[in-house]
N, C-alpha and C positions, 0 to 999 in steps of 0.2 A: 879768223878775224874778219868781220864784215867790212866792206868798203865804206868810205865816207860817201855822203850824198853826191858830192862832186865827182868822185871816182866812179860811182855807179852810173851816173849819167854819161860819163865818158865811155864806160863799158857798153852802155846801151847804144850809143852812137856808133861805136866800133862794130857791134853785132848787126845793127840795122844797115849800115853801109855794106857790110860783108854780104848779107842776104840779098840786098838790093842788086848787088853786082853779080853774085854767083848763083843765086837761087830765084831768079825773076820768073815772070809769067811764062816766058818761052820754055824754061826748064820744066815748069809745072805742066805745061800743055802736053808734053809727051805722054803723060799718064792718061790723057783723054783717049788716045789711040791704042795704048798698050798698058793695061793694069800692071802695077809694079810687082815683079816676082820677088824682089828683095829691096833693101834700102839702097840709096844712092852712095856707093862706095867712094866715088871721086869727091863728092861734097863732104863726106865724113872725113876723108883724109885732109881736106882743106881746113875743116874745123879743128882737127887735132893739131895741125901745123900752126893754126892761129892761136892755140892755147886755151880755147874755150873749155874743152873737155878737162884739161888739167886743173881748172879752177876748183873742181870738187875735191882735188887731192891735196894733202898737206904739202906745203913747201918743204923741200928737203932741208933747207938751211934753217928756217925758223919754226917749222912744224905747224904752221897755221894754214887754214884753207878758207876759201870764200864762204860767205854765209848763204843761206837759202834765199835771202832777199836778192843777192847778187846773181845766183843761179837762175832765179825766176825771171830776171831781166833777159838773160840769154834765151831762155825757153819761150818767153813771150814773143820776142822778136822772130824766133824760128817759126812760131805759130802764125805770125803775120804773113810770112812767106809760104806757109804750108810746106816747108821743106821736107824732103824725104831722107832723114838721117835720124838715128836713134838717140837723140840728144837727151830728152827728159828721162828716159829709163836709165841711161848710162850715168847721168849726173846723180840721180837718186841712189842708184846702187853703189857708186863709188864713194859717195858721202858716208853711207852707212858702213861700208867695209872699212873706211878710214876711222870713223868715230869709235868703232868697237874693236880696234886693234888688229883686225884681220890682215891688213896690208903689211903691218910691222912683222907679223908672224909668218907671212907668206910673201916674201919680196918678189917672187916670180910673178905673182898676180899683179903687184904694183907695177912691175916692169911691163907686163902685157898691156895694162891700161895706159901707161906712158907711151907705149908704141902704137896705140890706136885700137886696142881691142874693145869691142862692144861689151857692155854689161847690161843685163836685162833680168826680168823676173816675171812670173805669171801674173797676168792682169785679172785672173780669177783668184786673187789672194784668199787664202783660207780654204781653197777647194782643190789643192793638190791631192791626187788620189794615190793610195798605196795598194798594191796587189799582194796576194799571198806569198809570192816569191821574193818580196822585199824591194821590188822596183817602185819608183815614185813617178807619177805622171804629172807634170806641170802643165796646166791648161792655159791656152791663149797667151803664149809667150811672144812678144813683138820682136821682130828682127833677129831671129835665132840662127844666125849664120854659124858655120863651123868655126870653132875657136872662141866664140863668145862666152863670157863669164856669166853663169846663171845662178841667181839667188832664189832659193825655194823655201818657203816656210814649212818646217817639218816638226812633227811631234817629238820632243826630247823628254828626258827624265823630269826636268824641272819646268816643263811647259813647252810652248812653241818657240823653237829656235830657227836659225837660218842655215840651211845647207848650201854650200858653194861648190859648184862643179864647172867643168868646161864642156860646152856643147859639142857633140859629135854629130855631124850631118845626118847619118842614117837613122838616128834616134828621133828625128823630127817628122811630124805628120802635119802638112800644111793645112790651115783652116781658111775658109773663105769668109770675109767680113764685108761690111758696107764700105769701109775705108779703102779706096783704091790706091792710096799713096803709101800704104804701110802693109807689111806682111806679118801674119801671125801663124804660129804652129803650136801643136801640143808636143811636148818633149818628154821622152821617157829616160829616166835616170836609173841605171843599174845600181845595185847596192855597193859595188866596189868602185864607183866612178866619182865619189865625193873627194874634193880637194881638202875640205875641212868644214868645220861647223862653228857658228857663233852661238854659244850656249845661252847667252843672256836673252831672256824672253822679250826684253824691251826693244831689241834690235828689229824684230818683226813689226812691232807697232810703229817704230820710227820710220821704217821703210814705207809702210802704208801712208803715214802722215806726210812724209816728204814727197812720195809719189803723187798723192792726190793734189797736193799744193802745186807741184810743178805741172801736173796735168791741167789744173785749173788755169795756170798761167798760159799754157799753150792754147787752151780754148779761148781765153781772153784775147790773145793775139789774133787768132783766127776770126773771132767775132768783130774785132776792131777793123780788120780789113774788109769784112763783109759790110759793115756799117759805112765805111768810107766809100766803097764801091757804090753803095746804094745812094749815098748823099750826092756823089758826083753824077750818078745817072739821073737822079731827080732834078738836078740843075740843067742837064743837057737835053733830056728827052722832052719833046714838045708835043702837046695835044691842044687842039682848039687855039692855036697861035700863042700858047703859053707853056712855060716850063711846068712839068707835072708837079714839081716841088712847090709851086705856088698854090696848089689845091689844098684845101683844109684837111681833107682825109689823109693825104700824104704827109702833110706837116705833123699831124697828130701821131701817125705811125712812126715817123722818124724821131719824134720827141720821146715816144715810149721806148724805142730801141736805144736811144742815148741814155735814158734813165737806167735801163737794165744794164747797160755797159758800165756805167759808173758804179752801180751796186756791186757788180762782179769785180771791178778793179779794187774796190775797198776791201772786199773779203779776201782776195788773193794777197794783197799787201799785208793784211792783218795776220793771215796764216803764216806767211813767210817770216814776218817779224816774231811771231810766237815761237816758231821753230828755232830761231836764232837766240831768243831769250830764254827758252825753256818754260815759258809761262802760258797756261791755257792752251797747250798745243792741240790736244784732242778736240776741244770745242771749236777752235778756230779752223782746224783742218777740215772737220766735218761740215762746218758752215760754208767754207770756200767751195767744197765739192758740191754741196746742195745748191747753193745760189748760182755759181758759175756754170755748173752742169746744165741746169735748166735755162739760164739766161742766154748762154752762147748758142744753144740749140734753137731757142726761140728767135733770137736776133737773125741768125742765118736763114731761117725759114721765112721770116718777114722780108728779108732782103730779096729772096726769090720772088715773093709776091709783088713787091714794088717794081722789080725788073720786068714783070709781065711775061710776055711770050719768050723773049730772049733768055730770061732766067731759067726757063725749063728746057733749053736746048743742051744737048750733050757737049757741043763745042764750047760753050761758055764755062769758064772755070768755077763759077759760083757753086755748082753742085758738089765739087770736091770739098769746099769749106763746110757745106751742110753735112756731108758724110763724116768729116773729121769731128765736128762738134757733136754730132749725134752719137758716134762711136764713143767719144770721150764721156758723154753723159752717162753711158751705161757701163763702161769698163771701170774696174776698180770699185764697183759698187754703185748702185743707182742713187740718185738724190734722195729718194724715199728711204733707202737703207741707211744712208748717212744721217738723215734726220732722226731715225731711231737711235743711232749711235750718239748723236748730239744730245738727245734727251738723257741718255744714260750718263754721258760725260758731265752734263750740268747737274744731274742728280747726285753724282759722286762728289761734286764740289760743295754742295749745300749741307 
C-alpha cells in the first residue's frame, strides 16, 4: 500500500534529514583520497535501524509494503547525498522477492533482509553467462559483500526466471568502474549454490523496471544537488565586479539545466506511479531511464563547466556526482537501448 501524499513528504523529510546529518560532504570527501573498496557498512546499518530498508518488505501484521513511489523518495534523497550504501539495489530486489512469494517460501531470506543483509543483482541484466560445467557468472554486481542476497536472471523451462543465491566472497572478482563511491564485481555462482528460483518470467521484467526507475530516482537526486551547487556558485563567484550568474550565457545554461531537471523529475514520478498501478509499466520505465539517464549526465557535466577551474579539481566533490550519473546512464542498459525497448512496448500497446 502506497503512502498518502502527506506521509510521503514526511518520509522525504525524514530521509533528507538523515542523509544531511549522517552522510554529509565530509563523509563523501574521504572517497576523494581513498576510492571505496566496498560500501559504507556503518551508514547501511543506520539505514536499516531507521527502517528505510524494511519499507520494501511486507508488514508482518498487515502484509502490505510501501509502493515504488515511496521507495523512489528514499533513493532520490540518497542520490542527493551521493551516499555509499546499496539502497536502490536492495529495495528493488526485496520488493520483487516479496511480490513473487519468495520471502514467504524462504523465511530465512526474509530474516536476513530484516537483519540488514544487502540484496543485489547484476547491472548487466540479461548478460549472465553460463559455462559448460553449469556455473553462472553474474556481471557487474554492485556491493557484492559476503552474505549478500543475489538475484540473477537465468534461463528456465518457461523462459527467463530469477535465481536466488547468497554470495560467497571468494566467488567475486572485483571490477574497476568510473564510480569511485561504489564497488562492482563479477560473481560466479556454482550449480549447487542456489537457494531457490522464481519461475515466473514476469519477475525478471519487474526487477528490471523497478531497478531502472529507482536508478533514475538516484540520478535525479544527484543531478539536483549538482544543479543546486552550480546555482549557489553562480551567485557567489564574481568576475568583472559582478556575480557570474548575472551573465546571460550563465543564465541560459542554468535555465537549460533546470528544464532538463524538471523533465527528469516528471518521468521518474510517472514510472514509479506506473509500477504501483500496474499500468503502462514498460513504457514509463523505459522513458524514465532514457530521459533521466541522459539529463542527469548532461546536468552534472554542465555544472562542471560553470564551476570553471575549481570544478575540474580532484578535491572538489563535483566529479563524484559526474561519475555517478555517467555510470547510471550506462548501467542497466543505455538510454538508446531503452528507447528501442520503448518503441517495442508502445508497438505492443497499439
